[in-house]
C-alpha positions, 0 to 999 in steps of 0.5 A: 500457462507460460508462453515459450520464450522462443516463440516468434509468432504473435500467438493469442495465449489464454491465461488461467483465471485470476480471483474467479474471473474469466480467463484472460487472453493476451497476445505475446511475441515473447513473454513479457519480462518485468523487473520490480525494484522495491525495498518492500517485498515478501516476507516483509509484512507491510501493506506495500509488500503485500500489494507488490507480492500480489502484483508479482505473483499475479503477473507471473500467473498471467504468463509474465517472467517476473524478477524482483530486486529487494532486500531483507524485511524490516516490517514485522520481522528483521530475520534474514531471508534467502539472497535468491529464491523462487516464490510462486513463480517469481524470481527474488533477488535480495540485495545488500541493505542494512536492517536497523529499526525502521521506527528510528529516523537514523536507522530508517535513513541508513536502511534506505541509503544502503538499499538505494546504492545496491539497487542503483548498482544492480540496475546499472550493471545487470543485464536484464530484459524488459522494463524496470517497475520502480516503486517510490520506496525508498525516496530517490529510487526513481532518480536512480532509475532515471540515471540508469536510463540515461547511462544504459538506455533502460526503460522504467515505469514509475509506480508512485505509492508516496509523493516526496518531498511533499509528504516530508514537507507536510509532516514538517521534516524538511524546509519547504523553501530550502535547498533540499526541497529545490534539489528534490523537486528537480530530481522529481521532474527528471524522474517523472519526465523520463519515465516511460509510464507513471502509475499512481494510486488515485486521481488526486495523486495523478493531479499532483504527479502531473505537475511534477512532469515538467514539459512531459506531462501528457495525460496518456503517460499517467495511469490511475490503478487503485490498490486492491486486496485479494477478495477471495483471501479476505472475506467477511467473517462473523465474530462468533466464528472467528478464532482470533476474536476468542483467542484475544478475548474480544467476544463481548466487546465492541471492537474498533480496529486500526490495522497497519502502519502506525506511521507519522502520516496517520492521525492516530492521536485523535483515536487515542483521544476518542478512546479516552472520551468513550472509556465508559462504553463497552468498546475496545480500541485495538491497534495491530501493527507497528511504526514511528508513532507506536511508542508515542501512542503507548505512552499516551495510553499509559499516561491516561490510564486507558484500559480500553486500548490494546496493541498487537504486533503485525500478524502473519499473512495467513492470520489476516483473514481473521485479524481484519474481521475481529472488529465491529468497525475499522478505522483509517486516518491521514494527517491533514494535507496528506491525501493526494500524497498517498492512498492507504491500502488498508481501505481496500482490506477494510472493504473486503472484510465487510466492516464499516470504515470510519476514516479521519480524512479531509472532506471533499477529497477522494477517500471521503467521496468514495466512502459517501458514494459507496455508503460503506461508512463515515468520514470525519476531518482529521483532529476532530475528536468529537466527530470521531466519537459521534461516528463510533457511537452511531455504529455502537448504538445501531448494529444493523447499520454496521452490517449494512455499511459493511455489506455495501463496502464489500459490494463496492470492492468487488465492483471496483477494486478487484485484484484481477482488474488491477493486474490486467491494467498493470499488464497493459501499461507494462506491455505498452513500454517499447523496447530500447 
């Protein structure tokens, strides 16, 4: 239920249950108003878009009044969407922004710059109540929030999905000792230190971001809220009962799935090398998605004559429960040095699907520890083709081990990464932001 906007008393409001959990009670003098600013939102098909859409709709169902300032989709589709619409109780405002192909650096940079300018002008000039929840897409969006906070005394919460410029430096896009890096670090320090609260996706990311807060790195301002997947929407499904498997001819092969962004921060070339070594096995390596590395991967497959590798585009949201469960094993991968700078949301989708996860991640870091602790799969260092092959052959030879790891992953998700739990944590952080 939604509390009345004119209510002055601090009433206790019982909100309908989310994802099957007990009803949530919140105290509100007036409805909590939230303004989400992100380049990715419904109907964009990126993982970030799906998480933010879930967040906005969930907060709305909890009684919040949610507005989203975004632009037109670039992931999966570049069709124009309505400039203003109500989606499941969320008011969406689509700002001006170009829609060049995001897989080309120049096009992606122009898309980011045009949305950044539109978002800054909107935050500066529009009279809205409640804090801005500013997402780290595109880069410098949080700095626009900082400028608005200084010029118009507006509060903002910084939600960090990717850590810049560290990620760009690790991938070799900018000089670690150059003026760009120094200016970017200065902008980061101002943005982080003046944010009312900072939300990050993992403990390792929290450690990185606290170093950027300068003199304002009080631990109580930094909150780890893991991403999630709607566990009622993505559920384990046997391949024999999955129409997606039949439609794409995956019935009689061991499917190794990578679903999501085929981007520069993901060690995808190692997967192609493993596919080449295992080409005599009855395995199909299936990539579903798009991104900056897709053309390179397709070229590698063609050069090596690999018939055991297939590519499919991003799938519509209503297909995800079936595309994510078409596999026997699901993969995730990060380039060396990336962990702590992002936390791939595909991990939670794999756990929800009841499939074992094989992850190309650095040993000793958070993802490897999570997989080991949950017993839901195996971790392999980036660029370790031999190790990836051994992990895949293990599950190929022991299908009962597949079932066991997938079942443990699903149990771990339900215990630690439920959508309801994350929504309540977001609500508490946003409610704590004082009015100006």
